[in-house]
C-alpha positions as CSV (number, residue, x, y, z in Angstrom):
1,M,-109.4,53.0,26.5
2,S,-106.2,54.9,27.3
3,E,-104.8,57.7,25.3
4,V,-102.4,56.8,22.4
5,I,-99.0,58.3,22.9
6,S,-97.3,59.2,19.7
7,T,-93.6,60.1,19.3
8,P,-93.0,63.8,18.6
9,D,-92.2,63.0,14.9
10,L,-95.4,60.9,14.6
11,R,-93.5,57.8,13.4
12,Y,-94.4,55.5,16.3
13,I,-96.9,54.9,19.0
14,V,-95.8,53.7,22.4
15,V,-97.5,50.7,23.9
16,R,-96.3,49.5,27.3
17,G,-92.9,51.1,26.7
18,R,-92.4,49.7,23.2
19,L,-92.4,51.6,19.9
20,W,-94.7,50.4,17.2
21,R,-94.6,52.0,13.7
22,R,-97.7,54.0,12.8
23,A,-99.5,53.6,9.5
24,N,-98.0,55.5,6.6
25,P,-99.4,59.0,6.7
26,G,-99.1,59.3,3.0
27,L,-102.0,56.9,2.4
28,S,-105.3,58.4,1.3
29,A,-108.1,58.2,3.9
30,E,-110.1,55.9,1.6
31,H,-107.2,53.5,1.0
32,R,-106.3,53.5,4.7
33,A,-109.9,52.7,5.7
34,S,-110.0,49.8,3.2
35,L,-106.7,48.4,4.6
36,V,-108.0,48.8,8.2
37,S,-111.1,46.9,7.2
38,R,-109.0,44.1,5.7
39,L,-106.9,44.1,8.9
40,M,-109.9,43.7,11.1
41,D,-111.4,41.0,8.9
42,G,-108.0,39.2,9.2
43,R,-108.0,39.6,13.0
44,R,-111.6,38.2,13.2
45,A,-110.4,35.2,11.1
46,V,-107.5,34.6,13.5
47,K,-110.0,34.6,16.4
48,A,-112.2,32.1,14.5
49,A,-109.2,29.9,13.8
50,K,-108.2,29.9,17.4
51,A,-111.7,28.7,18.3
52,A,-111.5,26.0,15.7
53,E,-108.1,24.9,17.1
54,H,-109.7,24.8,20.6
55,E,-112.5,22.6,19.2
56,G,-109.9,20.3,17.6
57,R,-111.1,20.9,14.0
58,P,-108.6,19.5,11.5
59,E,-108.8,22.5,9.1
60,A,-107.8,25.0,11.9
61,G,-104.1,25.0,11.0
62,A,-104.7,26.0,7.4
63,V,-107.3,28.6,8.4
64,M,-105.0,30.1,11.0
65,K,-102.1,30.3,8.5
66,A,-104.3,32.1,5.9
67,A,-105.8,34.4,8.6
68,R,-102.3,35.4,9.9
69,A,-101.1,36.0,6.3
70,A,-104.1,38.3,5.7
71,V,-103.2,40.3,8.9
72,D,-99.6,40.5,7.9
73,A,-100.4,41.7,4.4
74,A,-102.8,44.4,5.6
75,K,-100.2,45.6,8.2
76,T,-97.5,45.6,5.6
77,E,-99.6,47.7,3.1
78,L,-100.5,50.1,6.0
79,G,-96.7,50.6,6.5
80,E,-96.8,49.2,10.1
81,R,-94.5,46.3,8.9
82,G,-92.1,45.8,6.1
83,P,-90.3,48.6,4.4
84,V,-90.1,51.8,6.3
85,W,-92.4,54.5,4.9
86,G,-90.1,57.4,6.0
87,D,-87.5,58.4,3.4
88,D,-85.1,60.4,5.5
89,G,-82.7,57.5,6.3
90,A,-83.7,57.3,10.0
91,P,-83.3,53.8,11.5
92,D,-86.3,51.7,11.9
93,L,-87.0,51.4,15.6
94,N,-90.2,49.4,15.3
95,R,-90.7,47.0,18.3
96,H,-87.7,48.5,20.2
97,M,-88.2,49.5,23.9
98,V,-88.4,53.2,23.9
99,R,-85.9,53.5,26.8
100,N,-83.2,52.0,24.4
101,T,-83.8,54.5,21.6
102,P,-83.2,58.2,20.9
103,Y,-86.8,58.8,22.2
104,A,-85.8,57.7,25.8
105,S,-85.4,61.2,27.3
106,W,-88.6,62.4,25.7
107,F,-90.5,59.4,27.1
108,A,-88.9,59.7,30.5
109,A,-90.0,63.3,30.7
110,L,-93.6,62.1,30.1
111,N,-93.3,59.6,32.9
112,G,-91.8,61.9,35.6
113,G,-88.3,60.9,34.8
114,E,-88.9,57.2,34.7
115,P,-87.7,55.3,31.7
116,G,-90.9,53.2,31.3
117,P,-91.7,49.5,31.7
118,K,-88.9,47.0,31.7
């Protein structure tokens, strides 16, 4: 597994040149662990629903909808989606390509001057 690259302010991680909001650092370790457990349960349910779709089972659509809702709820509670957890008024750059953000020069310096994936 490759090393996770976090922005200097620890708001985002960078995955294939794209910024993804990190979990809210203000969550207690116990609450965060509980939410991560719920997130992983939801992801396993999505995988099972995809298998059910592949098998042509009629309930697959409803199961997939519920599983994706569970994933979304957990990610929102973690702070990775939904309202921004930072309260300093900085814009939310979640899902933006890092080369199109104020982090561009920092990221280019990490990549030998290259702006990152297109």
